[in-house]
BARONU-576404 format. One record per atom (N, C-alpha, C): residue number from 1; residue in three letters; atom name; x, z, y. Coordinates in nm, 4 decimals, decimal comma. Example, Ala and Ser with C-alpha at 12.3 -4.5 7.8 and 13.67 -1.06 7.14 Angstrom:
BEGIN
- resi; resn; name; X; Z; Y
- 1; ALA; N; 1,3190; 0,7800; -0,5690
- 1; ALA; CA; 1,2300; 0,7800; -0,4500
- 1; ALA; C; 1,3200; 0,7800; -0,3300
- 2; SER; N; 1,2850; 0,7080; -0,2250
- 2; SER; CA; 1,3670; 0,7140; -0,1060
- 2; SER; C; 1,2900; 0,7870; 0,0030
! end
This chain:
BEGIN
- resi; resn; name; X; Z; Y
- 1; UNK; N; -4,9454; -8,4327; -13,8331
- 1; UNK; CA; -5,0567; -8,3432; -13,8150
- 1; UNK; C; -5,1629; -8,4046; -13,7238
- 2; UNK; N; -5,1195; -8,4769; -13,6224
- 2; UNK; CA; -5,2117; -8,5389; -13,5287
- 2; UNK; C; -5,3003; -8,6431; -13,5989
- 3; UNK; N; -5,2456; -8,7158; -13,6939
- 3; UNK; CA; -5,3235; -8,8160; -13,7667
- 3; UNK; C; -5,4338; -8,7505; -13,8486
- 4; UNK; N; -5,4058; -8,6355; -13,9067
- 4; UNK; CA; -5,5066; -8,5643; -13,9855
- 4; UNK; C; -5,6191; -8,5148; -13,8942
- 5; UNK; N; -5,5834; -8,4629; -13,7788
- 5; UNK; CA; -5,6846; -8,4161; -13,6836
- 5; UNK; C; -5,7688; -8,5338; -13,6346
- 6; UNK; N; -5,7048; -8,6462; -13,6027
- 6; UNK; CA; -5,7783; -8,7643; -13,5597
- 6; UNK; C; -5,8735; -8,8122; -13,6691
- 7; UNK; N; -5,8285; -8,8090; -13,7940
- 7; UNK; CA; -5,9137; -8,8504; -13,9049
- 7; UNK; C; -6,0329; -8,7573; -13,9210
- 8; UNK; N; -6,0110; -8,6266; -13,9106
- 8; UNK; CA; -6,1216; -8,5311; -13,9228
- 8; UNK; C; -6,2199; -8,5444; -13,8074
- 9; UNK; N; -6,1699; -8,5750; -13,6896
- 9; UNK; CA; -6,2583; -8,5988; -13,5746
- 9; UNK; C; -6,3420; -8,7244; -13,5994
- 10; UNK; N; -6,2807; -8,8276; -13,6569
- 10; UNK; CA; -6,3549; -8,9501; -13,6891
- 10; UNK; C; -6,4595; -8,9226; -13,7971
- 11; UNK; N; -6,4244; -8,8412; -13,8971
- 11; UNK; CA; -6,5204; -8,8045; -14,0014
- 11; UNK; C; -6,6369; -8,7268; -13,9410
- 12; UNK; N; -6,6077; -8,6395; -13,8461
- 12; UNK; CA; -6,7146; -8,5663; -13,7772
- 12; UNK; C; -6,8029; -8,6624; -13,6982
- 13; UNK; N; -6,7423; -8,7644; -13,6389
- 13; UNK; CA; -6,8199; -8,8651; -13,5660
- 13; UNK; C; -6,9111; -8,9421; -13,6613
- 14; UNK; N; -6,8612; -8,9736; -13,7795
- 14; UNK; CA; -6,9426; -9,0417; -13,8806
- 14; UNK; C; -7,0614; -8,9544; -13,9187
- 15; UNK; N; -7,0370; -8,8254; -13,9358
- 15; UNK; CA; -7,1417; -8,7314; -13,9765
- 15; UNK; C; -7,2441; -8,7098; -13,8656
- 16; UNK; N; -7,1977; -8,6896; -13,7436
- 16; UNK; CA; -7,2876; -8,6648; -13,6306
- 16; UNK; C; -7,3717; -8,7879; -13,6004
- 17; UNK; N; -7,3099; -8,9046; -13,6042
- 17; UNK; CA; -7,3807; -9,0284; -13,5727
- 17; UNK; C; -7,4903; -9,0571; -13,6745
- 18; UNK; N; -7,4700; -9,0152; -13,7982
- 18; UNK; CA; -7,5730; -9,0358; -13,9003
- 18; UNK; C; -7,7004; -8,9584; -13,8683
- 19; UNK; N; -7,6872; -8,8457; -13,7984
- 19; UNK; CA; -7,8049; -8,7696; -13,7595
- 19; UNK; C; -7,8713; -8,8280; -13,6346
- 20; UNK; N; -7,7965; -8,8978; -13,5539
- 20; UNK; CA; -7,8497; -8,9557; -13,4306
- 20; UNK; C; -7,9280; -9,0834; -13,4591
- 21; UNK; N; -7,8753; -9,1683; -13,5460
- 21; UNK; CA; -7,9335; -9,3005; -13,5694
- 21; UNK; C; -8,0351; -9,2938; -13,6842
- 22; UNK; N; -8,1588; -9,3338; -13,6595
- 22; UNK; CA; -8,2552; -9,3371; -13,7695
- 22; UNK; C; -8,2211; -9,4509; -13,8658
- 23; UNK; N; -8,2438; -9,4258; -13,9936
- 23; UNK; CA; -8,2140; -9,5263; -14,0948
- 23; UNK; C; -8,0782; -9,5082; -14,1592
- 24; UNK; N; -8,0042; -9,4058; -14,1198
- 24; UNK; CA; -7,8731; -9,3752; -14,1780
- 24; UNK; C; -7,8826; -9,2373; -14,2415
- 25; UNK; N; -7,8402; -9,2285; -14,3662
- 25; UNK; CA; -7,8447; -9,1014; -14,4387
- 25; UNK; C; -7,7077; -9,0715; -14,4984
- 26; UNK; N; -7,6558; -8,9525; -14,4682
- 26; UNK; CA; -7,5319; -8,9040; -14,5291
- 26; UNK; C; -7,5629; -8,7691; -14,5910
- 27; UNK; N; -7,5248; -8,7524; -14,7174
- 27; UNK; CA; -7,5623; -8,6320; -14,7909
- 27; UNK; C; -7,4872; -8,5078; -14,7441
- 28; UNK; N; -7,3565; -8,5187; -14,7189
- 28; UNK; CA; -7,2776; -8,4008; -14,6832
- 28; UNK; C; -7,1582; -8,4419; -14,5976
- 29; UNK; N; -7,0883; -8,3409; -14,5461
- 29; UNK; CA; -6,9683; -8,3703; -14,4673
- 29; UNK; C; -6,8592; -8,4308; -14,5550
- 30; UNK; N; -6,8535; -8,3903; -14,6817
- 30; UNK; CA; -6,7574; -8,4507; -14,7747
- 30; UNK; C; -6,7799; -8,6002; -14,7895
- 31; UNK; N; -6,9062; -8,6395; -14,7949
- 31; UNK; CA; -6,9387; -8,7820; -14,8001
- 31; UNK; C; -6,8969; -8,8505; -14,6704
- 32; UNK; N; -6,9133; -8,7813; -14,5582
- 32; UNK; CA; -6,8721; -8,8373; -14,4295
- 32; UNK; C; -6,7213; -8,8566; -14,4242
- 33; UNK; N; -6,6460; -8,7651; -14,4841
- 33; UNK; CA; -6,5003; -8,7788; -14,4888
- 33; UNK; C; -6,4625; -8,9027; -14,5701
- 34; UNK; N; -6,5256; -8,9195; -14,6854
- 34; UNK; CA; -6,4972; -9,0367; -14,7687
- 34; UNK; C; -6,5420; -9,1646; -14,6980
- 35; UNK; N; -6,6604; -9,1606; -14,6346
- 35; UNK; CA; -6,7086; -9,2773; -14,5604
- 35; UNK; C; -6,6150; -9,3108; -14,4444
- 36; UNK; N; -6,5662; -9,2078; -14,3762
- 36; UNK; CA; -6,4705; -9,2313; -14,2676
- 36; UNK; C; -6,3432; -9,2963; -14,3173
- 37; UNK; N; -6,2944; -9,2485; -14,4308
- 37; UNK; CA; -6,1743; -9,3081; -14,4889
- 37; UNK; C; -6,1980; -9,4537; -14,5265
- 38; UNK; N; -6,3116; -9,4810; -14,5898
- 38; UNK; CA; -6,3424; -9,6188; -14,6283
- 38; UNK; C; -6,3652; -9,7082; -14,5067
- 39; UNK; N; -6,4288; -9,6541; -14,4026
- 39; UNK; CA; -6,4477; -9,7330; -14,2804
- 39; UNK; C; -6,3141; -9,7674; -14,2151
- 40; UNK; N; -6,2240; -9,6708; -14,2127
- 40; UNK; CA; -6,0912; -9,6968; -14,1555
- 40; UNK; C; -6,0169; -9,8015; -14,2378
- 41; UNK; N; -6,0196; -9,7864; -14,3703
- 41; UNK; CA; -5,9526; -9,8845; -14,4569
- 41; UNK; C; -6,0136; -10,0233; -14,4413
- 42; UNK; N; -6,1466; -10,0304; -14,4337
- 42; UNK; CA; -6,2128; -10,1604; -14,4189
- 42; UNK; C; -6,1821; -10,2224; -14,2833
- 43; UNK; N; -6,1732; -10,1391; -14,1809
- 43; UNK; CA; -6,1451; -10,1936; -14,0481
- 43; UNK; C; -6,0017; -10,2463; -14,0367
- 44; UNK; N; -5,9110; -10,1928; -14,1159
- 44; UNK; CA; -5,7731; -10,2420; -14,1116
- 44; UNK; C; -5,7461; -10,3527; -14,2118
- 45; UNK; N; -5,8349; -10,3724; -14,3095
- 45; UNK; CA; -5,8105; -10,4772; -14,4098
- 45; UNK; C; -5,9119; -10,5909; -14,4009
- 46; UNK; N; -6,0397; -10,5589; -14,4025
- 46; UNK; CA; -6,1436; -10,6620; -14,4063
- 46; UNK; C; -6,1733; -10,7186; -14,2676
- 47; UNK; N; -6,1779; -10,6332; -14,1669
- 47; UNK; CA; -6,2162; -10,6778; -14,0334
- 47; UNK; C; -6,1255; -10,7878; -13,9765
- 48; UNK; N; -5,9927; -10,7798; -13,9880
- 48; UNK; CA; -5,9111; -10,8893; -13,9338
- 48; UNK; C; -5,9409; -11,0242; -13,9990
- 49; UNK; N; -5,9709; -11,0225; -14,1278
- 49; UNK; CA; -6,0043; -11,1470; -14,1970
- 49; UNK; C; -6,1366; -11,2019; -14,1455
- 50; UNK; N; -6,2363; -11,1141; -14,1311
- 50; UNK; CA; -6,3665; -11,1576; -14,0802
- 50; UNK; C; -6,3573; -11,2065; -13,9361
- 51; UNK; N; -6,2779; -11,1402; -13,8555
- 51; UNK; CA; -6,2610; -11,1826; -13,7158
- 51; UNK; C; -6,1967; -11,3202; -13,7109
- 52; UNK; N; -6,0981; -11,3434; -13,7939
- 52; UNK; CA; -6,0319; -11,4739; -13,7973
- 52; UNK; C; -6,1271; -11,5835; -13,8442
- 53; UNK; N; -6,2072; -11,5540; -13,9467
- 53; UNK; CA; -6,3005; -11,6534; -13,9987
- 53; UNK; C; -6,4138; -11,6840; -13,9017
- 54; UNK; N; -6,4521; -11,5870; -13,8218
- 54; UNK; CA; -6,5633; -11,6062; -13,7284
- 54; UNK; C; -6,5164; -11,6194; -13,5835
- 55; UNK; N; -6,3929; -11,6572; -13,5640
- 55; UNK; CA; -6,3366; -11,6652; -13,4294
- 55; UNK; C; -6,4150; -11,7568; -13,3354
- 56; UNK; N; -6,4581; -11,8765; -13,3791
- 56; UNK; CA; -6,5359; -11,9593; -13,2852
- 56; UNK; C; -6,6659; -11,8926; -13,2391
- 57; UNK; N; -6,7367; -11,8274; -13,3296
- 57; UNK; CA; -6,8614; -11,7595; -13,2933
- 57; UNK; C; -6,8308; -11,6411; -13,2012
- 58; UNK; N; -6,7237; -11,5706; -13,2300
- 58; UNK; CA; -6,6856; -11,4565; -13,1471
- 58; UNK; C; -6,6513; -11,5014; -13,0056
- 59; UNK; N; -6,5843; -11,6131; -12,9930
- 59; UNK; CA; -6,5508; -11,6653; -12,8603
- 59; UNK; C; -6,6762; -11,7104; -12,7868
- 60; UNK; N; -6,7665; -11,7790; -12,8584
- 60; UNK; CA; -6,8903; -11,8258; -12,7950
- 60; UNK; C; -6,9787; -11,7113; -12,7476
- 61; UNK; N; -6,9770; -11,6004; -12,8193
- 61; UNK; CA; -7,0595; -11,4855; -12,7802
- 61; UNK; C; -6,9828; -11,3858; -12,6938
- 62; UNK; N; -6,8647; -11,4249; -12,6497
- 62; UNK; CA; -6,7805; -11,3407; -12,5645
- 62; UNK; C; -6,7487; -11,2058; -12,6287
- 63; UNK; N; -6,7301; -11,2064; -12,7592
- 63; UNK; CA; -6,6897; -11,0866; -12,8313
- 63; UNK; C; -6,8035; -11,0031; -12,8859
- 64; UNK; N; -6,9276; -11,0365; -12,8515
- 64; UNK; CA; -7,0399; -10,9562; -12,8994
- 64; UNK; C; -7,0607; -10,9689; -13,0502
- 65; UNK; N; -7,0113; -11,0753; -13,1100
- 65; UNK; CA; -7,0254; -11,0912; -13,2548
- 65; UNK; C; -6,9436; -10,9866; -13,3301
- 66; UNK; N; -6,8479; -10,9244; -13,2637
- 66; UNK; CA; -6,7701; -10,8176; -13,3277
- 66; UNK; C; -6,8592; -10,6997; -13,3668
- 67; UNK; N; -6,9683; -10,6795; -13,2944
- 67; UNK; CA; -7,0638; -10,5742; -13,3302
- 67; UNK; C; -7,1274; -10,6067; -13,4647
- 68; UNK; N; -7,1593; -10,7333; -13,4863
- 68; UNK; CA; -7,2172; -10,7759; -13,6144
- 68; UNK; C; -7,1162; -10,7557; -13,7265
- 69; UNK; N; -6,9901; -10,7856; -13,7007
- 69; UNK; CA; -6,8863; -10,7649; -13,8015
- 69; UNK; C; -6,8733; -10,6166; -13,8350
- 70; UNK; N; -6,8757; -10,5306; -13,7345
- 70; UNK; CA; -6,8689; -10,3864; -13,7590
- 70; UNK; C; -6,9890; -10,3378; -13,8393
- 71; UNK; N; -7,1078; -10,3909; -13,8095
- 71; UNK; CA; -7,2276; -10,3538; -13,8848
- 71; UNK; C; -7,2160; -10,3992; -14,0300
- 72; UNK; N; -7,1595; -10,5152; -14,0518
- 72; UNK; CA; -7,1384; -10,5652; -14,1875
- 72; UNK; C; -7,0427; -10,4740; -14,2641
- 73; UNK; N; -6,9396; -10,4266; -14,1976
- 73; UNK; CA; -6,8447; -10,3349; -14,2613
- 73; UNK; C; -6,9124; -10,2020; -14,2947
- 74; UNK; N; -7,0004; -10,1548; -14,2063
- 74; UNK; CA; -7,0755; -10,0325; -14,2350
- 74; UNK; C; -7,1615; -10,0528; -14,3593
- 75; UNK; N; -7,2240; -10,1684; -14,3726
- 75; UNK; CA; -7,3063; -10,1948; -14,4903
- 75; UNK; C; -7,2221; -10,2069; -14,6169
- 76; UNK; N; -7,1016; -10,2598; -14,6070
- 76; UNK; CA; -7,0133; -10,2664; -14,7234
- 76; UNK; C; -6,9789; -10,1256; -14,7703
- 77; UNK; N; -6,9441; -10,0382; -14,6771
- 77; UNK; CA; -6,9111; -9,8996; -14,7128
- 77; UNK; C; -7,0333; -9,8297; -14,7725
- 78; UNK; N; -7,1514; -9,8550; -14,7166
- 78; UNK; CA; -7,2734; -9,7945; -14,7709
- 78; UNK; C; -7,3025; -9,8446; -14,9114
- 79; UNK; N; -7,2666; -9,9681; -14,9404
- 79; UNK; CA; -7,2872; -10,0215; -15,0751
- 79; UNK; C; -7,1918; -9,9580; -15,1757
- 80; UNK; N; -7,0748; -9,9169; -15,1297
- 80; UNK; CA; -6,9756; -9,8557; -15,2189
- 80; UNK; C; -7,0094; -9,7093; -15,2461
- 81; UNK; N; -7,0553; -9,6370; -15,1440
- 81; UNK; CA; -7,0851; -9,4939; -15,1579
- 81; UNK; C; -7,2320; -9,4719; -15,1911
- 82; UNK; N; -7,2586; -9,3895; -15,2900
- 82; UNK; CA; -7,3964; -9,3597; -15,3273
- 82; UNK; C; -7,4649; -9,2652; -15,2290
- 83; UNK; N; -7,3899; -9,1742; -15,1691
- 83; UNK; CA; -7,4483; -9,0732; -15,0806
- 83; UNK; C; -7,4526; -9,1154; -14,9341
- 84; UNK; N; -7,4206; -9,2405; -14,9059
- 84; UNK; CA; -7,4237; -9,2947; -14,7708
- 84; UNK; C; -7,5188; -9,4136; -14,7723
- 85; UNK; N; -7,6334; -9,3988; -14,7088
- 85; UNK; CA; -7,7382; -9,5011; -14,7132
- 85; UNK; C; -7,7615; -9,5614; -14,5756
- 86; UNK; N; -7,7742; -9,6931; -14,5737
- 86; UNK; CA; -7,8094; -9,7667; -14,4530
- 86; UNK; C; -7,9340; -9,8475; -14,4863
- 87; UNK; N; -8,0417; -9,8252; -14,4127
- 87; UNK; CA; -8,1707; -9,8839; -14,4449
- 87; UNK; C; -8,1977; -10,0140; -14,3702
- 88; UNK; N; -8,0994; -10,0998; -14,3576
- 88; UNK; CA; -8,1205; -10,2291; -14,2929
- 88; UNK; C; -8,0045; -10,2666; -14,2018
- 89; UNK; N; -8,0129; -10,3905; -14,1518
- 89; UNK; CA; -7,9037; -10,4400; -14,0686
- 89; UNK; C; -7,9121; -10,3880; -13,9252
- 90; UNK; N; -8,0323; -10,3731; -13,8722
- 90; UNK; CA; -8,0477; -10,3210; -13,7361
- 90; UNK; C; -7,9960; -10,1772; -13,7259
- 91; UNK; N; -8,0308; -10,0872; -13,8208
- 91; UNK; CA; -7,9691; -9,9538; -13,8146
- 91; UNK; C; -7,8165; -9,9584; -13,8272
- 92; UNK; N; -7,7641; -10,0543; -13,9028
- 92; UNK; CA; -7,6181; -10,0671; -13,9145
- 92; UNK; C; -7,5563; -10,1085; -13,7818
- 93; UNK; N; -7,6230; -10,1970; -13,7084
- 93; UNK; CA; -7,5731; -10,2372; -13,5760
- 93; UNK; C; -7,5765; -10,1187; -13,4800
- 94; UNK; N; -7,6898; -10,0489; -13,4776
- 94; UNK; CA; -7,7024; -9,9330; -13,3889
- 94; UNK; C; -7,6001; -9,8258; -13,4272
- 95; UNK; N; -7,5819; -9,8054; -13,5583
- 95; UNK; CA; -7,4862; -9,7051; -13,6057
- 95; UNK; C; -7,3439; -9,7417; -13,5646
- 96; UNK; N; -7,3056; -9,8683; -13,5755
- 96; UNK; CA; -7,1685; -9,9064; -13,5395
- 96; UNK; C; -7,1431; -9,8873; -13,3904
- 97; UNK; N; -7,2444; -9,9154; -13,3081
- 97; UNK; CA; -7,2290; -9,8939; -13,1639
- 97; UNK; C; -7,2221; -9,7441; -13,1334
- 98; UNK; N; -7,3144; -9,6680; -13,1918
- 98; UNK; CA; -7,3175; -9,5236; -13,1675
- 98; UNK; C; -7,1923; -9,4552; -13,2211
- 99; UNK; N; -7,1409; -9,5027; -13,3350
- 99; UNK; CA; -7,0183; -9,4446; -13,3910
- 99; UNK; C; -6,9008; -9,4660; -13,2975
- 100; UNK; N; -6,8945; -9,5804; -13,2347
- 100; UNK; CA; -6,7871; -9,6050; -13,1379
- 100; UNK; C; -6,7971; -9,5091; -13,0197
- 101; UNK; N; -6,9182; -9,4902; -12,9707
- 101; UNK; CA; -6,9381; -9,4018; -12,8546
- 101; UNK; C; -6,9087; -9,2565; -12,8923
- 102; UNK; N; -6,9676; -9,2095; -13,0021
- 102; UNK; CA; -6,9474; -9,0698; -13,0436
- 102; UNK; C; -6,8010; -9,0453; -13,0783
- 103; UNK; N; -6,7388; -9,1394; -13,1487
- 103; UNK; CA; -6,5969; -9,1250; -13,1832
- 103; UNK; C; -6,5078; -9,1172; -13,0613
- 104; UNK; N; -6,5377; -9,2006; -12,9609
- 104; UNK; CA; -6,4596; -9,1988; -12,8377
- 104; UNK; C; -6,4770; -9,0663; -12,7638
- 105; UNK; N; -6,6000; -9,0182; -12,7562
- 105; UNK; CA; -6,6251; -8,8907; -12,6876
- 105; UNK; C; -6,5551; -8,7758; -12,7600
- 106; UNK; N; -6,5660; -8,7720; -12,8930
- 106; UNK; CA; -6,5005; -8,6646; -12,9683
- 106; UNK; C; -6,3486; -8,6728; -12,9581
- 107; UNK; N; -6,2925; -8,7925; -12,9613
- 107; UNK; CA; -6,1476; -8,8068; -12,9439
- 107; UNK; C; -6,1062; -8,7577; -12,8063
- 108; UNK; N; -6,1874; -8,7874; -12,7055
- 108; UNK; CA; -6,1559; -8,7440; -12,5692
- 108; UNK; C; -6,1624; -8,5907; -12,5593
- 109; UNK; N; -6,2611; -8,5302; -12,6261
- 109; UNK; CA; -6,2750; -8,3846; -12,6215
- 109; UNK; C; -6,1592; -8,3154; -12,6916
- 110; UNK; N; -6,1178; -8,3657; -12,8073
- 110; UNK; CA; -6,0175; -8,2966; -12,8880
- 110; UNK; C; -5,8733; -8,3357; -12,8550
- 111; UNK; N; -5,8520; -8,4190; -12,7551
- 111; UNK; CA; -5,7134; -8,4519; -12,7191
- 111; UNK; C; -5,6788; -8,4158; -12,5801
! end
């Protein structure tokens, strides 16, 4: 039950963050749920591969390149979903940072 609540809180973070960051459009909460699921799946499957491939750059930037990887994953999910739009790479970077902050705050509130 806790995993379902955590997932719904993350979906709410995806939905709320889309309203905060300009250049991000989500049609409905249902789309946010699907986007949240795809973001979670991408972060557990694609992100480790990208981190491994870009390890030298990540080390040189002291981990800041991970933000770029997260933004790339957001753009991949936006390319898969029709109702989730990202209007450029800079909004994707801002969205990935804001999603981390909003998700952390919501997790802290609901636990």
